[in-house]
N, C-alpha and C positions, 0 to 999 in steps of 0.2 A: 430119386437122384440120390446120389451117394455124398454125404456130408464129410468135410474135412475132419482130420483128427483134431482132438481136443487142444491141442496148442494151436493149431491153425485157426480153430474157431474162436478162441480167446482173442488172437491177434486181429482178426476180421472184426469182433465186436468192438476192441479198442479204436480200432481206425474209424469205424462208423461213428463212435460218440465223438472223436477229436474233429471230424469233418462236420457233424452237426453242431458242434459249439463254434466252430470257425464261422460257419454260416450265419449263425445267430447274431454274433459280435459284429459281424460285416452289414448285417440289416440294422443294427441298432445304430451304429455309427451313421449310416446312410440317412436314418431318419432324424438324427439330431443335427446334420451338417445343413446349414443355410441354404435353400435353393437359389438358383441363378435369380429365379424371378422375385424373390423376397429382398435381395439385397439393395436394389435401388430405392425401395420404401424406406429402409432403415437409414441409408445415406442422406435421402433427401430430408428426413425429419430432424437428424442431429449432425449432419456435416455442416461445413462452412457455408455451402451454397443455401442452405436455409435462411441465410442473412440477406439473400438478394433474390429478386431486385428490391432496393429500399423503396418504400412507398411515401409518398409526400401527401397527396391529395388536396381536395378543394378546400376553399373557406366554408366553415358552417357556423351557425349561430346557437347557442344555449343561454335560454332565458334573458334575451336581449343583447347579449355581447357576442360579438363576432371574431372568430379564432381563424387565423390564417397558417396553415401548417408549413414550415419551412425548415430547411437544413443549416441549423445552427450548430458549428463545430464546438465554440467555447461555451455553450449554454451553460449557465450557473445562475440559480435563482433560489429564493427562499419563499415558503408559504406553507400552506397546511395539506394534510392528508385526508384523503376520502377511502372508503373501501370500495375495492373492485371485485366482484363477486365472480367475473369472468375468469379469474386466474386461478382459483382453487388453492391447492397446496403448492403451486409452483412459485417462484420468486420472480413475479412478473407485475405490469402494472399498466395503466392508461394514462396519456397524456394528450394535452389539447394539440400542441404543434410539432413536437418532435417528430422526425422520420421513424418509419415503421419498418424493421425494429430498430430500437436504438439500445445503447447499455448505459445506465447511470449508476452514480453512486448515491444513495441516498442516507444523508445523517440526521439523526435525530437531535433537534435542539432542545431536547431536554436532558440527554445523557450524552450526547456525542458519539454514540455507537453508529457505525458506517457499514452499510451493506452494498453488495452490487445487485443490481435488478435488470430485468430486460423488459424494455418498453414494447408493447405487442399489440395494444389497442388505443382507440381514440376515447377521450373521455377525461373526467367524469361528465357525463350527458345530463347531471342533475345538479351540478355544482360549478361554481369557478375556483374550485380548489386546485392547487398546483399540480398534484399527483394522485390518481387513484392506485392503491396498491393492494395485491392479493392477499387472501389471507394468511398464506405462507411467508409473504414479505412481511406483513405486520408482525408475525409471530416471531421472525428473524430478528426484526429490527427491535422488537419489545416495546411497540408503540400501538397505538389505537387510531381510528378516525378521528380526526380534528387536532391531532398533535401537529406542531411545528417542525418543518424539516427543511434541509437544504437538499436540492437535487443539482447534481452536476455531471454532465455528459462527459462520458470517458470512452476509452478504446482499449478494453481490458485483452489479455493474451487469448488465444484461441482455445486453451483449455479450459479456460473459465467460461468462455461463451458456450462451449459444447455442454458444460454441465448445466448451465441455466437452460439451454434448449432442449435438454434431456429431462428436464422438471426437477433437477436437484439444485440444492443451494452450494452457491461458492463460498470460499473461507471468508470470514468476517475481514474487513479492512481495519486498519489501525485506526483507534478512536481518535476523534477530532479533539484537541486540547479544549477545555472549557473556556480559557479566555477567548478563544476565537469563537466558540459558540455564543458566548455572550454578544461579541460584536455582532455576529450574524443575525441573532435575535432582534437586534434594534432595525434591521431592515425589514422586519416582518411588516406586511401588510395590516391594515386594520381589520377588526371582526368582519367576516363576509357579510355583505348586505342581503336582505331578502331579493329573491329574484324580481319583484315587481319594481325595486328601487335600483337596481343593478345599473350601472352606467357604461357606456361604451368609452372607447379610447378618446372620441372628440370631445368628451365632457371632463377631462382632467383639469384639476385646478391649476391656476397659472402663478400662483405664490406658494414657496416653499421655505421653510426655515433653514437658516444657513448662520453661521457663526462670523463675526466680524474677523478683519484679517489678523488683526493683534491678537487672537485668542488661538491661533493655529497651534503654538508650540505646547499650550497648556491642554488643548484637546487632545492633541496626539499622544501625550503623555498617558492620558486617561485611557485612549483606544489600546495602546501598546501594553499597559499593565491588565486590561480586561475588565476594568471598574465598569458598572453600569449606571453610577451616578452622574447626571449632566449638570452642567454648569448652570446657576440662576439665571443668568442673561441670555440663554439659549433661546427662550421662546418671544425675547423682547424685540429680534431682528428677523425680517423677512427679504426676501429676493425675489424679483420678478422673473419668470423664466420666459425668454422670447427667442427670437431666431439667433443663431450662433453668430457671435461678433468676433471680429479678428483679435488675435492674442496681442495684448500690449509686450513691449520689450522685455525679455528677461527669460527665465527658465520656469517651465510649469511640469508638474506630474500629473498626467492623465490617469486616474485611478480607475474608472470603470465606467460602462454606459449602462443604462436601465431603460426598461419598457416604460415605465410611468414616472411622473414627476414626484409623486410620493415618495416612492423608494429612493430615487436620487436625491430627494431632499434630506430624508433621514441619513443616508450616506455622507452627503455632505456636511450636515451638522455634526456626525460624528469625528469626521476629521479636520474640521475647519476649511472646508473647500467650498468651491462655487459651482453652479449647475448652469449648463448651456444646453440649448434645444437644437438638436441636429437631425433633420427628418423624422423618422420615427422613434428616435432614442433621446435620451437625456445624459448628457456627459458630466461627470463629476471630476473636477481637477483641483490642485492645490497650487499655490504660488500667486503672483510672480516671485521668483528668487533672483537676487542680483547675481549670485555665483553658482557653478554647476555643482559645488559642494554642498551648498544649502539644498539644492534640489535632489541631490542624491541621498541626503539625510531624510529628507520628506520621504523619499522613494522608498527607503528602508522601512520607515515606519508603517507607510500605506500597505506594502507588502506583509508585514507583521500583523496586520489588522486583516489579511485574509485576501486581498485582492493582488494575487500572484501575478496578473497580466499586466499590471500598473508599468508604465515607461514614462521616461522624461521627454518633455517636447521644448523646443526653443523658437525664440521668435526675436528678431531685431539683432 
């Protein structure tokens, strides 16, 4: 076979090299591009649909106490942390009753640091602690098992949800002011009882501490200033918690509802309020006030103490 001239042979060789390089680049690009079959798994893992369907679940019992999962939008409680080994380095946790998944702000009641976490599991299954947080969550919060915390359910933006779903931490929230931290600490439950002595919700005490009505102004001044000192007269007065009674004439401030009489009693003590029993919950309110102006002044103090959902009620 007759070969082309030298110039033609050089041109032919260059063409072959260029064509080979182009083929290799196309092959690399094809290998790096996600296949159609892989896209659904990525989307299902990190996309918004990974938050649905929301699961509630049936009641279950831990060491003699029964927990009934429910969808509570304004969930806001204080308690203690446990370690959740199931979460690893993710910022996730386990809760006894919140829907799965849920998103919560967890505030350390030692430092005020606040993080965003995703509740993905039931538990803790070996204690009655408020929340079990993964090792990654404990590290971001700067806390350890047994630390006091506030857990508040929130609805964060989708970009923050996606970070948590993918196993990455969301940005820290603004630190909670220490005066508010001190107020929240007063509502902490007592030291956890041993499982053998754990009580059910039917065994709650019916007498809780409260302040006389004439101490309301002084007590609210203490709450708004963030002081942790209590009045010497505090322990001398108790009030029975019974069925909810009709409000007397005047204006009232309904501060909050609690799941236990003990927590409601501590909140009532801190704000000079009263406790009434309504179904499964114990309501705390201040008043009565003769004028709406007095009620609004009390409302401002109650909100400053951390009860942002407080509102004014009227009767008569």
